[in-house]
N, C-alpha and C positions, 0 to 999 in steps of 0.2 A: 698086544700084537705088534703095534708100530714100534714100541719101545724095544721089543725083542729084535726086530729087524735092524733097528738103529744100533743096538748093542753088538750085533753080529758084524755089521759093517765097520764099526769103530774098532772092534777087536782085530779084524783083518788088517785095517789100516795101521794100527799100533804094531802088530806083528811084522808087517812089511817094513815099517820104519826101523824097528829094532834090527831086523836082518840087514837092512841097508847100512845102518850105522856100524854094526859089527863087522860087516865086510869091508867098509871103509877103514875102520881102525886096524884091522888085520893087514890090509894092503898098505896102509901108511907105515905100519911098523916093519913090514917085510921089505918094502922098497927103500925106506929111509927118507930123510929130509933132503939130502944133497941132490940126488938125481931129479927129484921133483923141481927143485930150485933151478938146476941147470936146464931142465927142459923148458921151464917158464922163461928163463933168460934167452934161450935159443929161439923160442917162438916169438918173443918180443923183438929180438934182433931181426928175424925174418920179416916181421911186420914193418919195422922201421925201414929196412932196406926196400921193401916193396913200396912203401909210402914215398920214400925219396925218389925212386925211379919214376913213380907216377907224377910227382911234382916236376921232375926234369922234363918228362914227356909233355906235360901240360904247358910248361913254359915255352918249350920248343914250338908247340902247336900255336900258342898265342903269338909268338914272334912271327911265325909264317903267315898267319892271318893278317897281322899288322902290316907285313911287307906287301901282301896282296892288296890290301885296302889303300896303302900309300901309293902303290903303282897305279891303281885304278883312279885315284884322285888326281894323280899327276897327268894321266892320259886325258882326263876331261878338263884339265886346266885349273883344277881346284887346288888350293894350298893344302899340302899334306899334313901340316902341323895343326894341332888343335889350338884355337885361340881362346885364351882365358882372360876375362875382364877382371883385373884386380880390384877395380873400384866397385864393380857390381857384386863382388863376392863378400858377403857379410858374415861368413862362417866364423872367423876368428878375430873380428875387430871389436 
């Protein structure tokens, strides 16, 4: 009884897979290779443009925050530059 139910489920899964593969192959042959490649290149181009815009916006925001912090340090009389102790830095020695 359990084997019969498992066989029915497996048959349905195999049939669904065959239908999906067949539909994919028909669509691939009908559309052709070039349009799919062009669409992939276009989508990647949009992604790269979006990433570039996000990087520019993030850098602008970082610079604005740095300006605010520098002005606030200047107002309280603190040196706005960060002091680095080259002797105490053992990173690359």
